[in-house]
C-alpha positions in Angstrom: 91.4 26.2 94.8 89.8 23.1 96.3 87.1 23.3 98.9 89.0 21.2 101.5 92.1 23.5 101.2 90.1 26.7 101.5 88.1 25.5 104.5 91.2 24.1 106.3 93.0 27.4 105.8 90.1 29.5 107.0 89.5 27.2 110.0 93.2 27.4 110.9 93.2 31.2 110.7 89.9 31.4 112.7 91.3 29.2 115.5 94.6 31.2 115.6 92.7 34.6 115.6 90.4 33.5 118.4 93.2 32.1 120.5 95.3 35.3 120.1 92.5 37.8 120.6 89.9 36.0 122.8 87.3 37.3 120.2 85.0 35.4 117.9 85.9 35.7 114.2 82.9 36.4 111.9 82.8 35.1 108.3 82.1 37.6 105.6 81.1 36.0 102.2 78.6 36.0 99.5 76.0 33.4 98.5 77.8 32.8 95.2 81.1 32.0 97.1 79.5 29.5 99.5 77.9 27.7 96.5 81.1 27.8 94.5 82.9 26.0 97.4 80.6 23.0 97.9 78.3 24.8 100.3 81.3 25.2 102.6 81.2 21.5 103.3 84.5 19.9 104.0 84.5 16.4 102.5 86.1 14.9 105.6 84.8 17.0 108.5 81.4 18.5 107.6 80.9 22.2 108.2 83.9 23.5 110.1 82.8 27.2 109.9 79.2 26.7 110.9 79.7 28.0 114.5 81.1 31.3 113.3 78.8 34.3 113.0 77.9 34.9 109.4 78.0 38.3 107.6 76.4 37.5 104.3 76.3 39.6 101.1 73.1 38.9 99.2 71.4 41.4 97.0 67.9 40.2 96.0 66.6 41.5 92.7 63.0 42.6 92.0 62.7 39.4 89.9 63.3 37.3 93.0 59.9 38.0 94.6 59.9 34.8 96.7 63.4 35.5 98.1 63.3 38.2 100.6 66.1 37.1 103.0 69.3 35.2 102.4 68.8 31.4 102.0 70.3 28.9 104.5 73.6 27.7 103.1 76.9 26.3 104.5 74.9 24.9 107.4 74.1 28.4 108.7 70.4 28.8 109.4 70.9 32.3 110.8 72.9 35.3 109.6 74.4 37.9 112.0 74.7 40.7 109.4 73.1 40.9 106.0 74.6 43.2 103.4 71.5 43.6 101.3 72.7 46.2 98.7 75.8 47.8 97.4 73.8 50.6 95.9 72.5 52.4 99.0 72.5 56.1 99.6 73.5 57.8 102.9 73.1 61.5 103.5 76.5 63.1 103.5 78.2 60.4 101.5 78.8 60.8 97.7 78.1 57.8 95.6 76.6 54.4 96.4 77.4 52.5 99.6 76.8 49.1 101.1 73.9 48.8 103.4 73.5 46.1 106.1 71.0 44.8 108.6 72.2 43.2 111.8 70.7 41.3 114.7 69.8 43.3 117.8 72.5 41.6 119.9 75.1 43.5 117.8 74.0 46.8 119.4 74.9 45.5 122.8 78.0 43.6 122.0 81.2 44.6 123.9 
């Protein structure tokens, strides 16, 4: 799939969703996917998803000592939610689970 097609499709869906619901659509993706699709840069229109809140999946490894938070990609310089592991443990849940960190504004969102 070409970057331009992917971004056009997502932008069309985002606009439709927001018009129909009056809510803001968040983008959930991983670092690898942003990189695979040209840093989410549309060749003709720049970064059409940059105004959407970003929920980023990024699992730093112990070997990445200099990387402690997700890097700026896709023209996002701030993430809304960071899924930092898929191997977390939560009391009362069997097996490993995803763990996330979010900005404080999420706690007061309506």
